[in-house]
N, CA and C atoms of all chains as a GROMACS GRO file, in nm:
protein
  561
    1UNK      N    1  -2.427   0.037   0.272
    1UNK     CA    2  -2.418   0.137   0.378
    1UNK      C    3  -2.407   0.277   0.317
    2UNK      N    4  -2.476   0.374   0.372
    2UNK     CA    5  -2.472   0.509   0.317
    2UNK      C    6  -2.344   0.581   0.359
    3UNK      N    7  -2.292   0.661   0.269
    3UNK     CA    8  -2.175   0.741   0.302
    3UNK      C    9  -2.223   0.871   0.368
    4UNK      N   10  -2.191   0.888   0.496
    4UNK     CA   11  -2.242   1.004   0.568
    4UNK      C   12  -2.149   1.124   0.565
    5UNK      N   13  -2.040   1.116   0.484
    5UNK     CA   14  -1.946   1.229   0.478
    5UNK      C   15  -2.008   1.344   0.401
    6UNK      N   16  -2.006   1.461   0.463
    6UNK     CA   17  -2.049   1.581   0.392
    6UNK      C   18  -1.924   1.665   0.370
    7UNK      N   19  -1.927   1.762   0.278
    7UNK     CA   20  -1.810   1.848   0.260
    7UNK      C   21  -1.765   1.911   0.391
    8UNK      N   22  -1.862   1.947   0.475
    8UNK     CA   23  -1.828   2.010   0.603
    8UNK      C   24  -1.755   1.913   0.694
    9UNK      N   25  -1.805   1.789   0.703
    9UNK     CA   26  -1.741   1.693   0.793
    9UNK      C   27  -1.601   1.656   0.742
   10UNK      N   28  -1.584   1.650   0.610
   10UNK     CA   29  -1.452   1.621   0.554
   10UNK      C   30  -1.356   1.736   0.584
   11UNK      N   31  -1.407   1.860   0.573
   11UNK     CA   32  -1.322   1.978   0.602
   11UNK      C   33  -1.281   1.978   0.749
   12UNK      N   34  -1.373   1.942   0.837
   12UNK     CA   35  -1.340   1.937   0.981
   12UNK      C   36  -1.236   1.829   1.007
   13UNK      N   37  -1.254   1.711   0.944
   13UNK     CA   38  -1.156   1.602   0.961
   13UNK      C   39  -1.019   1.644   0.909
   14UNK      N   40  -1.018   1.708   0.793
   14UNK     CA   41  -0.890   1.754   0.734
   14UNK      C   42  -0.821   1.852   0.829
   15UNK      N   43  -0.897   1.950   0.880
   15UNK     CA   44  -0.840   2.052   0.968
   15UNK      C   45  -0.790   1.989   1.098
   16UNK      N   46  -0.864   1.890   1.152
   16UNK     CA   47  -0.822   1.826   1.276
   16UNK      C   48  -0.692   1.750   1.257
   17UNK      N   49  -0.681   1.677   1.145
   17UNK     CA   50  -0.558   1.601   1.118
   17UNK      C   51  -0.441   1.698   1.098
   18UNK      N   52  -0.465   1.807   1.022
   18UNK     CA   53  -0.360   1.906   0.998
   18UNK      C   54  -0.313   1.967   1.130
   19UNK      N   55  -0.408   2.000   1.218
   19UNK     CA   56  -0.373   2.058   1.347
   19UNK      C   57  -0.294   1.959   1.432
   20UNK      N   58  -0.338   1.832   1.430
   20UNK     CA   59  -0.268   1.727   1.506
   20UNK      C   60  -0.124   1.713   1.459
   21UNK      N   61  -0.103   1.713   1.327
   21UNK     CA   62   0.032   1.700   1.271
   21UNK      C   63   0.116   1.822   1.311
   22UNK      N   64   0.055   1.940   1.298
   22UNK     CA   65   0.126   2.064   1.328
   22UNK      C   66   0.172   2.067   1.475
   23UNK      N   67   0.082   2.032   1.567
   23UNK     CA   68   0.115   2.036   1.709
   23UNK      C   69   0.219   1.929   1.743
   24UNK      N   70   0.201   1.805   1.692
   24UNK     CA   71   0.299   1.699   1.720
   24UNK      C   72   0.437   1.740   1.670
   25UNK      N   73   0.441   1.799   1.550
   25UNK     CA   74   0.569   1.840   1.493
   25UNK      C   75   0.634   1.948   1.579
   26UNK      N   76   0.555   2.049   1.621
   26UNK     CA   77   0.610   2.159   1.700
   26UNK      C   78   0.660   2.108   1.836
   27UNK      N   79   0.583   2.019   1.900
   27UNK     CA   80   0.623   1.966   2.031
   27UNK      C   81   0.751   1.884   2.018
   28UNK      N   82   0.758   1.801   1.914
   28UNK     CA   83   0.878   1.716   1.898
   28UNK      C   84   1.001   1.800   1.867
   29UNK      N   85   0.983   1.908   1.791
   29UNK     CA   86   1.098   1.995   1.760
   29UNK      C   87   1.147   2.064   1.887
   30UNK      N   88   1.051   2.105   1.972
   30UNK     CA   89   1.088   2.174   2.096
   30UNK      C   90   1.151   2.077   2.196
   31UNK      N   91   1.108   1.952   2.193
   31UNK     CA   92   1.157   1.855   2.292
   31UNK      C   93   1.291   1.792   2.252
   32UNK      N   94   1.326   1.801   2.123
   32UNK     CA   95   1.446   1.731   2.074
   32UNK      C   96   1.574   1.768   2.150
   33UNK      N   97   1.601   1.897   2.176
   33UNK     CA   98   1.725   1.929   2.248
   33UNK      C   99   1.730   1.865   2.387
   34UNK      N  100   1.617   1.858   2.456
   34UNK     CA  101   1.615   1.797   2.589
   34UNK      C  102   1.640   1.646   2.578
   35UNK      N  103   1.591   1.585   2.471
   35UNK     CA  104   1.609   1.440   2.454
   35UNK      C  105   1.755   1.402   2.431
   36UNK      N  106   1.833   1.498   2.378
   36UNK     CA  107   1.974   1.469   2.352
   36UNK      C  108   2.047   1.438   2.482
   37UNK      N  109   2.006   1.506   2.590
   37UNK     CA  110   2.074   1.481   2.717
   37UNK      C  111   2.040   1.343   2.774
   38UNK      N  112   1.935   1.279   2.719
   38UNK     CA  113   1.900   1.143   2.762
   38UNK      C  114   1.979   1.043   2.679
   39UNK      N  115   2.077   0.983   2.736
   39UNK     CA  116   2.155   0.878   2.669
   39UNK      C  117   2.197   0.919   2.528
   40UNK      N  118   2.246   1.041   2.515
   40UNK     CA  119   2.296   1.087   2.385
   40UNK      C  120   2.190   1.090   2.276
   41UNK      N  121   2.066   1.122   2.313
   41UNK     CA  122   1.960   1.133   2.213
   41UNK      C  123   1.898   1.000   2.177
   42UNK      N  124   1.924   0.897   2.258
   42UNK     CA  125   1.864   0.762   2.238
   42UNK      C  126   1.904   0.701   2.104
   43UNK      N  127   2.001   0.758   2.039
   43UNK     CA  128   2.049   0.701   1.914
   43UNK      C  129   1.975   0.750   1.790
   44UNK      N  130   1.866   0.826   1.808
   44UNK     CA  131   1.795   0.873   1.688
   44UNK      C  132   1.759   1.021   1.695
   45UNK      N  133   1.802   1.090   1.800
   45UNK     CA  134   1.771   1.232   1.811
   45UNK      C  135   1.897   1.314   1.786
   46UNK      N  136   1.894   1.394   1.681
   46UNK     CA  137   2.010   1.476   1.646
   46UNK      C  138   1.959   1.613   1.599
   47UNK      N  139   1.941   1.708   1.693
   47UNK     CA  140   1.884   1.839   1.653
   47UNK      C  141   1.980   1.921   1.568
   48UNK      N  142   1.938   1.956   1.448
   48UNK     CA  143   2.014   2.047   1.364
   48UNK      C  144   1.915   2.140   1.294
   49UNK      N  145   1.969   2.247   1.235
   49UNK     CA  146   1.881   2.340   1.165
   49UNK      C  147   1.916   2.345   1.017
   50UNK      N  148   1.812   2.356   0.935
   50UNK     CA  149   1.831   2.363   0.791
   50UNK      C  150   1.766   2.491   0.737
   51UNK      N  151   1.850   2.583   0.692
   51UNK     CA  152   1.797   2.710   0.642
   51UNK      C  153   1.758   2.701   0.495
   52UNK      N  154   1.788   2.585   0.431
   52UNK     CA  155   1.756   2.571   0.288
   52UNK      C  156   1.638   2.476   0.272
   53UNK      N  157   1.603   2.448   0.147
   53UNK     CA  158   1.503   2.345   0.124
   53UNK      C  159   1.570   2.209   0.139
   54UNK      N  160   1.492   2.103   0.120
   54UNK     CA  161   1.542   1.968   0.146
   54UNK      C  162   1.678   1.941   0.080
   55UNK      N  163   1.774   1.896   0.160
   55UNK     CA  164   1.906   1.854   0.115
   55UNK      C  165   1.975   1.961   0.030
   56UNK      N  166   1.944   2.088   0.058
   56UNK     CA  167   2.008   2.198  -0.014
   56UNK      C  168   1.972   2.199  -0.162
   57UNK      N  169   1.862   2.131  -0.198
   57UNK     CA  170   1.822   2.120  -0.339
   57UNK      C  171   1.795   2.257  -0.400
   58UNK      N  172   1.750   2.352  -0.315
   58UNK     CA  173   1.725   2.488  -0.361
   58UNK      C  174   1.735   2.582  -0.242
   59UNK      N  175   1.773   2.703  -0.271
   59UNK     CA  176   1.780   2.803  -0.166
   59UNK      C  177   1.757   2.941  -0.226
   60UNK      N  178   1.707   3.031  -0.144
   60UNK     CA  179   1.683   3.169  -0.190
   60UNK      C  180   1.680   3.255  -0.064
   61UNK      N  181   1.646   3.382  -0.080
   61UNK     CA  182   1.634   3.466   0.038
   61UNK      C  183   1.516   3.415   0.121
   62UNK      N  184   1.522   3.442   0.251
   62UNK     CA  185   1.417   3.390   0.340
   62UNK      C  186   1.276   3.433   0.299
   63UNK      N  187   1.253   3.562   0.267
   63UNK     CA  188   1.116   3.601   0.227
   63UNK      C  189   1.067   3.524   0.105
   64UNK      N  190   1.158   3.499   0.010
   64UNK     CA  191   1.119   3.426  -0.111
   64UNK      C  192   1.085   3.280  -0.078
   65UNK      N  193   1.166   3.220   0.012
   65UNK     CA  194   1.139   3.081   0.051
   65UNK      C  195   1.006   3.072   0.126
   66UNK      N  196   0.981   3.170   0.213
   66UNK     CA  197   0.854   3.171   0.287
   66UNK      C  198   0.737   3.184   0.191
   67UNK      N  199   0.751   3.275   0.093
   67UNK     CA  200   0.643   3.297  -0.003
   67UNK      C  201   0.618   3.172  -0.085
   68UNK      N  202   0.726   3.104  -0.129
   68UNK     CA  203   0.710   2.983  -0.211
   68UNK      C  204   0.643   2.873  -0.129
   69UNK      N  205   0.683   2.859  -0.001
   69UNK     CA  206   0.621   2.756   0.084
   69UNK      C  207   0.473   2.785   0.105
   70UNK      N  208   0.443   2.913   0.134
   70UNK     CA  209   0.302   2.950   0.158
   70UNK      C  210   0.219   2.927   0.033
   71UNK      N  211   0.277   2.963  -0.082
   71UNK     CA  212   0.206   2.944  -0.209
   71UNK      C  213   0.184   2.795  -0.236
   72UNK      N  214   0.284   2.714  -0.202
   72UNK     CA  215   0.271   2.568  -0.219
   72UNK      C  216   0.158   2.512  -0.136
   73UNK      N  217   0.149   2.557  -0.012
   73UNK     CA  218   0.040   2.509   0.075
   73UNK      C  219  -0.095   2.554   0.020
   74UNK      N  220  -0.100   2.679  -0.022
   74UNK     CA  221  -0.227   2.731  -0.077
   74UNK      C  222  -0.267   2.655  -0.203
   75UNK      N  223  -0.170   2.632  -0.292
   75UNK     CA  224  -0.202   2.570  -0.421
   75UNK      C  225  -0.227   2.420  -0.406
   76UNK      N  226  -0.126   2.346  -0.362
   76UNK     CA  227  -0.139   2.200  -0.358
   76UNK      C  228  -0.224   2.155  -0.238
   77UNK      N  229  -0.200   2.218  -0.122
   77UNK     CA  230  -0.282   2.186  -0.005
   77UNK      C  231  -0.428   2.220  -0.032
   78UNK      N  232  -0.450   2.338  -0.092
   78UNK     CA  233  -0.586   2.381  -0.123
   78UNK      C  234  -0.652   2.288  -0.223
   79UNK      N  235  -0.576   2.248  -0.325
   79UNK     CA  236  -0.631   2.158  -0.428
   79UNK      C  237  -0.671   2.023  -0.367
   80UNK      N  238  -0.580   1.965  -0.285
   80UNK     CA  239  -0.612   1.834  -0.227
   80UNK      C  240  -0.727   1.845  -0.127
   81UNK      N  241  -0.735   1.958  -0.054
   81UNK     CA  242  -0.846   1.977   0.041
   81UNK      C  243  -0.978   1.989  -0.036
   82UNK      N  244  -0.976   2.063  -0.145
   82UNK     CA  245  -1.096   2.079  -0.230
   82UNK      C  246  -1.138   1.942  -0.284
   83UNK      N  247  -1.037   1.867  -0.331
   83UNK     CA  248  -1.064   1.735  -0.387
   83UNK      C  249  -1.124   1.642  -0.280
   84UNK      N  250  -1.074   1.653  -0.156
   84UNK     CA  251  -1.126   1.568  -0.048
   84UNK      C  252  -1.272   1.603  -0.017
   85UNK      N  253  -1.304   1.732  -0.015
   85UNK     CA  254  -1.442   1.770   0.017
   85UNK      C  255  -1.539   1.730  -0.096
   86UNK      N  256  -1.483   1.702  -0.215
   86UNK     CA  257  -1.568   1.658  -0.326
   86UNK      C  258  -1.560   1.507  -0.347
   87UNK      N  259  -1.506   1.437  -0.248
   87UNK     CA  260  -1.505   1.292  -0.254
   87UNK      C  261  -1.392   1.231  -0.335
   88UNK      N  262  -1.297   1.312  -0.382
   88UNK     CA  263  -1.189   1.260  -0.467
   88UNK      C  264  -1.072   1.203  -0.390
   89UNK      N  265  -1.055   1.243  -0.264
   89UNK     CA  266  -0.942   1.196  -0.184
   89UNK      C  267  -0.988   1.177  -0.040
   90UNK      N  268  -0.924   1.086   0.034
   90UNK     CA  269  -0.956   1.077   0.177
   90UNK      C  270  -0.902   1.200   0.252
   91UNK      N  271  -0.968   1.237   0.363
   91UNK     CA  272  -0.932   1.360   0.434
   91UNK      C  273  -0.792   1.359   0.492
   92UNK      N  274  -0.738   1.238   0.520
   92UNK     CA  275  -0.606   1.235   0.584
   92UNK      C  276  -0.496   1.284   0.489
   93UNK      N  277  -0.521   1.276   0.358
   93UNK     CA  278  -0.416   1.318   0.263
   93UNK      C  279  -0.392   1.470   0.271
   94UNK      N  280  -0.495   1.556   0.250
   94UNK     CA  281  -0.468   1.700   0.268
   94UNK      C  282  -0.431   1.734   0.413
   95UNK      N  283  -0.484   1.656   0.509
   95UNK     CA  284  -0.450   1.682   0.650
   95UNK      C  285  -0.300   1.671   0.674
   96UNK      N  286  -0.240   1.562   0.625
   96UNK     CA  287  -0.096   1.542   0.644
   96UNK      C  288  -0.016   1.645   0.564
   97UNK      N  289  -0.059   1.672   0.440
   97UNK     CA  290   0.016   1.766   0.354
   97UNK      C  291   0.014   1.908   0.411
   98UNK      N  292  -0.104   1.952   0.453
   98UNK     CA  293  -0.117   2.090   0.503
   98UNK      C  294  -0.053   2.105   0.641
   99UNK      N  295  -0.078   2.006   0.730
   99UNK     CA  296  -0.019   2.012   0.864
   99UNK      C  297   0.133   2.011   0.859
  100UNK      N  298   0.189   1.924   0.777
  100UNK     CA  299   0.335   1.916   0.764
  100UNK      C  300   0.393   2.042   0.701
  101UNK      N  301   0.329   2.088   0.595
  101UNK     CA  302   0.377   2.210   0.527
  101UNK      C  303   0.373   2.330   0.620
  102UNK      N  304   0.264   2.341   0.697
  102UNK     CA  305   0.251   2.453   0.789
  102UNK      C  306   0.356   2.444   0.901
  103UNK      N  307   0.385   2.321   0.947
  103UNK     CA  308   0.485   2.302   1.052
  103UNK      C  309   0.621   2.358   1.012
  104UNK      N  310   0.665   2.322   0.891
  104UNK     CA  311   0.796   2.370   0.845
  104UNK      C  312   0.792   2.519   0.810
  105UNK      N  313   0.677   2.566   0.759
  105UNK     CA  314   0.664   2.708   0.723
  105UNK      C  315   0.675   2.797   0.849
  106UNK      N  316   0.604   2.759   0.954
  106UNK     CA  317   0.607   2.839   1.077
  106UNK      C  318   0.747   2.835   1.140
  107UNK      N  319   0.811   2.719   1.131
  107UNK     CA  320   0.948   2.706   1.182
  107UNK      C  321   1.041   2.804   1.111
  108UNK      N  322   1.030   2.808   0.980
  108UNK     CA  323   1.111   2.901   0.900
  108UNK      C  324   1.080   3.046   0.935
  109UNK      N  325   0.950   3.073   0.952
  109UNK     CA  326   0.906   3.210   0.981
  109UNK      C  327   0.960   3.257   1.117
  110UNK      N  328   0.955   3.169   1.217
  110UNK     CA  329   0.995   3.208   1.353
  110UNK      C  330   1.146   3.205   1.373
  111UNK      N  331   1.214   3.107   1.314
  111UNK     CA  332   1.357   3.088   1.344
  111UNK      C  333   1.448   3.108   1.223
  112UNK      N  334   1.389   3.128   1.106
  112UNK     CA  335   1.472   3.148   0.986
  112UNK      C  336   1.528   3.018   0.932
  113UNK      N  337   1.494   2.905   0.995
  113UNK     CA  338   1.543   2.774   0.950
  113UNK      C  339   1.449   2.668   1.006
  114UNK      N  340   1.455   2.550   0.945
  114UNK     CA  341   1.370   2.440   0.991
  114UNK      C  342   1.450   2.350   1.085
  115UNK      N  343   1.389   2.311   1.197
  115UNK     CA  344   1.455   2.221   1.292
  115UNK      C  345   1.435   2.076   1.249
  116UNK      N  346   1.544   2.008   1.219
  116UNK     CA  347   1.540   1.863   1.195
  116UNK      C  348   1.595   1.795   1.319
  117UNK      N  349   1.546   1.677   1.350
  117UNK     CA  350   1.596   1.609   1.472
  117UNK      C  351   1.593   1.457   1.463
  118UNK      N  352   1.514   1.401   1.370
  118UNK     CA  353   1.499   1.257   1.366
  118UNK      C  354   1.606   1.196   1.276
  119UNK      N  355   1.706   1.134   1.341
  119UNK     CA  356   1.820   1.081   1.268
  119UNK      C  357   1.788   0.943   1.212
  120UNK      N  358   1.775   0.935   1.079
  120UNK     CA  359   1.740   0.807   1.017
  120UNK      C  360   1.862   0.740   0.953
  121UNK      N  361   1.981   0.780   0.996
  121UNK     CA  362   2.103   0.721   0.941
  121UNK      C  363   2.167   0.812   0.840
  122UNK      N  364   2.117   0.810   0.715
  122UNK     CA  365   2.179   0.895   0.612
  122UNK      C  366   2.118   1.034   0.610
  123UNK      N  367   1.997   1.048   0.664
  123UNK     CA  368   1.930   1.178   0.663
  123UNK      C  369   1.874   1.211   0.801
  124UNK      N  370   1.859   1.342   0.825
  124UNK     CA  371   1.796   1.388   0.948
  124UNK      C  372   1.671   1.466   0.906
  125UNK      N  373   1.555   1.427   0.956
  125UNK     CA  374   1.429   1.488   0.915
  125UNK      C  375   1.348   1.527   1.039
  126UNK      N  376   1.224   1.567   1.019
  126UNK     CA  377   1.134   1.594   1.132
  126UNK      C  378   0.996   1.533   1.100
  127UNK      N  379   0.906   1.544   1.195
  127UNK     CA  380   0.774   1.480   1.174
  127UNK      C  381   0.698   1.544   1.058
  128UNK      N  382   0.717   1.676   1.038
  128UNK     CA  383   0.649   1.745   0.927
  128UNK      C  384   0.692   1.684   0.794
  129UNK      N  385   0.823   1.658   0.778
  129UNK     CA  386   0.873   1.597   0.654
  129UNK      C  387   0.807   1.461   0.631
  130UNK      N  388   0.801   1.380   0.739
  130UNK     CA  389   0.742   1.246   0.726
  130UNK      C  390   0.593   1.254   0.691
  131UNK      N  391   0.523   1.351   0.754
  131UNK     CA  392   0.380   1.368   0.725
  131UNK      C  393   0.360   1.405   0.578
  132UNK      N  394   0.444   1.495   0.527
  132UNK     CA  395   0.432   1.537   0.386
  132UNK      C  396   0.458   1.418   0.293
  133UNK      N  397   0.562   1.340   0.324
  133UNK     CA  398   0.593   1.224   0.238
  133UNK      C  399   0.479   1.122   0.241
  134UNK      N  400   0.422   1.098   0.361
  134UNK     CA  401   0.310   1.003   0.372
  134UNK      C  402   0.188   1.056   0.296
  135UNK      N  403   0.160   1.186   0.310
  135UNK     CA  404   0.048   1.246   0.239
  135UNK      C  405   0.066   1.237   0.089
  136UNK      N  406   0.190   1.259   0.046
  136UNK     CA  407   0.219   1.254  -0.097
  136UNK      C  408   0.206   1.113  -0.153
  137UNK      N  409   0.254   1.014  -0.075
  137UNK     CA  410   0.241   0.874  -0.117
  137UNK      C  411   0.092   0.840  -0.130
  138UNK      N  412   0.012   0.885  -0.034
  138UNK     CA  413  -0.131   0.860  -0.038
  138UNK      C  414  -0.195   0.927  -0.158
  139UNK      N  415  -0.152   1.049  -0.188
  139UNK     CA  416  -0.207   1.124  -0.302
  139UNK      C  417  -0.176   1.050  -0.433
  140UNK      N  418  -0.049   1.008  -0.451
  140UNK     CA  419  -0.011   0.941  -0.576
  140UNK      C  420  -0.082   0.807  -0.590
  141UNK      N  421  -0.094   0.734  -0.478
  141UNK     CA  422  -0.165   0.605  -0.482
  141UNK      C  423  -0.312   0.627  -0.517
  142UNK      N  424  -0.371   0.731  -0.460
  142UNK     CA  425  -0.511   0.762  -0.486
  142UNK      C  426  -0.533   0.795  -0.633
  143UNK      N  427  -0.443   0.877  -0.688
  143UNK     CA  428  -0.454   0.916  -0.829
  143UNK      C  429  -0.439   0.792  -0.918
  144UNK      N  430  -0.343   0.704  -0.884
  144UNK     CA  431  -0.319   0.585  -0.965
  144UNK      C  432  -0.442   0.493  -0.961
  145UNK      N  433  -0.500   0.475  -0.842
  145UNK     CA  434  -0.619   0.390  -0.830
  145UNK      C  435  -0.737   0.447  -0.909
  146UNK      N  436  -0.752   0.580  -0.901
  146UNK     CA  437  -0.859   0.649  -0.971
  146UNK      C  438  -0.846   0.628  -1.122
  147UNK      N  439  -0.721   0.640  -1.171
  147UNK     CA  440  -0.695   0.622  -1.315
  147UNK      C  441  -0.727   0.482  -1.360
  148UNK      N  442  -0.688   0.384  -1.275
  148UNK     CA  443  -0.712   0.245  -1.310
  148UNK      C  444  -0.863   0.219  -1.320
  149UNK      N  445  -0.936   0.275  -1.224
  149UNK     CA  446  -1.082   0.257  -1.227
  149UNK      C  447  -1.141   0.322  -1.351
  150UNK      N  448  -1.088   0.439  -1.387
  150UNK     CA  449  -1.136   0.511  -1.507
  150UNK      C  450  -1.112   0.431  -1.634
  151UNK      N  451  -0.990   0.376  -1.646
  151UNK     CA  452  -0.959   0.304  -1.770
  151UNK      C  453  -1.040   0.174  -1.776
  152UNK      N  454  -1.071   0.115  -1.662
  152UNK     CA  455  -1.157  -0.004  -1.662
  152UNK      C  456  -1.296   0.032  -1.713
  153UNK      N  457  -1.346   0.147  -1.666
  153UNK     CA  458  -1.479   0.191  -1.709
  153UNK      C  459  -1.482   0.220  -1.859
  154UNK      N  460  -1.370   0.279  -1.910
  154UNK     CA  461  -1.363   0.312  -2.053
  154UNK      C  462  -1.367   0.186  -2.139
  155UNK      N  463  -1.309   0.077  -2.085
  155UNK     CA  464  -1.304  -0.049  -2.162
  155UNK      C  465  -1.440  -0.117  -2.170
  156UNK      N  466  -1.529  -0.083  -2.075
  156UNK     CA  467  -1.661  -0.150  -2.070
  156UNK      C  468  -1.751  -0.108  -2.186
  157UNK      N  469  -0.748   1.882  -2.882
  157UNK     CA  470  -0.769   1.972  -2.767
  157UNK      C  471  -0.788   1.892  -2.639
  158UNK      N  472  -0.868   1.785  -2.653
  158UNK     CA  473  -0.895   1.701  -2.536
  158UNK      C  474  -0.767   1.632  -2.489
  159UNK      N  475  -0.687   1.587  -2.590
  159UNK     CA  476  -0.561   1.519  -2.558
  159UNK      C  477  -0.466   1.616  -2.489
  160UNK      N  478  -0.458   1.739  -2.544
  160UNK     CA  479  -0.370   1.841  -2.484
  160UNK      C  480  -0.409   1.867  -2.339
  161UNK      N  481  -0.539   1.878  -2.318
  161UNK     CA  482  -0.589   1.906  -2.183
  161UNK      C  483  -0.553   1.790  -2.088
  162UNK      N  484  -0.564   1.669  -2.144
  162UNK     CA  485  -0.533   1.552  -2.062
  162UNK      C  486  -0.384   1.547  -2.026
  163UNK      N  487  -0.299   1.582  -2.124
  163UNK     CA  488  -0.154   1.584  -2.099
  163UNK      C  489  -0.122   1.691  -1.994
  164UNK      N  490  -0.185   1.809  -2.008
  164UNK     CA  491  -0.160   1.917  -1.912
  164UNK      C  492  -0.204   1.875  -1.772
  165UNK      N  493  -0.319   1.808  -1.763
  165UNK     CA  494  -0.369   1.766  -1.632
  165UNK      C  495  -0.275   1.663  -1.571
  166UNK      N  496  -0.227   1.568  -1.652
  166UNK     CA  497  -0.139   1.464  -1.599
  166UNK      C  498  -0.004   1.523  -1.556
  167UNK      N  499   0.044   1.623  -1.632
  167UNK     CA  500   0.169   1.688  -1.595
  167UNK      C  501   0.152   1.756  -1.460
  168UNK      N  502   0.040   1.824  -1.444
  168UNK     CA  503   0.014   1.894  -1.317
  168UNK      C  504   0.006   1.795  -1.201
  169UNK      N  505  -0.056   1.681  -1.226
  169UNK     CA  506  -0.071   1.580  -1.121
  169UNK      C  507   0.064   1.537  -1.066
  170UNK      N  508   0.166   1.533  -1.154
  170UNK     CA  509   0.299   1.494  -1.110
  170UNK      C  510   0.382   1.615  -1.067
  171UNK      N  511   0.371   1.726  -1.141
  171UNK     CA  512   0.456   1.843  -1.114
  171UNK      C  513   0.421   1.911  -0.982
  172UNK      N  514   0.294   1.923  -0.952
  172UNK     CA  515   0.254   1.992  -0.828
  172UNK      C  516   0.309   1.922  -0.703
  173UNK      N  517   0.293   1.789  -0.692
  173UNK     CA  518   0.348   1.724  -0.574
  173UNK      C  519   0.500   1.736  -0.563
  174UNK      N  520   0.569   1.727  -0.678
  174UNK     CA  521   0.716   1.739  -0.675
  174UNK      C  522   0.756   1.877  -0.626
  175UNK      N  523   0.688   1.980  -0.679
  175UNK     CA  524   0.715   2.117  -0.635
  175UNK      C  525   0.686   2.132  -0.486
  176UNK      N  526   0.578   2.068  -0.444
  176UNK     CA  527   0.538   2.079  -0.303
  176UNK      C  528   0.645   2.019  -0.211
  177UNK      N  529   0.699   1.904  -0.252
  177UNK     CA  530   0.807   1.840  -0.174
  177UNK      C  531   0.924   1.937  -0.162
  178UNK      N  532   0.960   2.001  -0.275
  178UNK     CA  533   1.078   2.090  -0.276
  178UNK      C  534   1.057   2.208  -0.180
  179UNK      N  535   0.940   2.272  -0.186
  179UNK     CA  536   0.924   2.395  -0.107
  179UNK      C  537   0.875   2.371   0.036
  180UNK      N  538   0.834   2.247   0.067
  180UNK     CA  539   0.777   2.226   0.201
  180UNK      C  540   0.863   2.140   0.293
  181UNK      N  541   0.944   2.051   0.238
  181UNK     CA  542   1.024   1.967   0.328
  181UNK      C  543   1.162   2.030   0.350
  182UNK      N  544   1.229   1.981   0.454
  182UNK     CA  545   1.360   2.040   0.484
  182UNK      C  546   1.452   1.936   0.547
  183UNK      N  547   1.455   1.817   0.488
  183UNK     CA  548   1.546   1.715   0.539
  183UNK      C  549   1.691   1.755   0.516
  184UNK      N  550   1.780   1.700   0.599
  184UNK     CA  551   1.922   1.734   0.589
  184UNK      C  552   2.002   1.605   0.576
  185UNK      N  553   2.109   1.610   0.495
  185UNK     CA  554   2.200   1.496   0.490
  185UNK      C  555   2.269   1.480   0.624
  186UNK      N  556   2.305   1.357   0.662
  186UNK     CA  557   2.369   1.336   0.792
  186UNK      C  558   2.499   1.416   0.800
  187UNK      N  559   2.516   1.497   0.907
  187UNK     CA  560   2.637   1.580   0.915
  187UNK      C  561   2.763   1.496   0.939
   0.00000   0.00000   0.00000
């Protein structure tokens, strides 16, 4: 079967997935406070705000944090998007990474902090965090598979 | 030179995603 993916179609798929992640994340963050009034948040909704990076691992002034996040999206998001348009990665990987990164970046830009609401027991996260982790897992798996295929070819 | 380039590329493959996690996610420990 012929592969009908063109760089343009991959870019459109990447942008659509990123937009879908961004909108779902924004809607869920906005809806979280209302969900709390429903049976105490249904047991998994706990809206809180985080002005630092994940788990307070790093913090700086807001402009610096915004610049670092934007640079991260441009560098790593841009690299994975470029790689996807050249057939190196599936489109959903940069889609999840860019959509999730943009979701938290805009949150920080508008409110000075990121809204977390999904209570997973020991941690409270949001959909953007989950999208980034899923995208990253896909990226690492893709790289590992690519390497394995390369080393097999080298042995031939 | 080729080995150095390969080491640099592999470091980037791991370092970039780790950096991206740090600057893009914002999970919080349970209060």
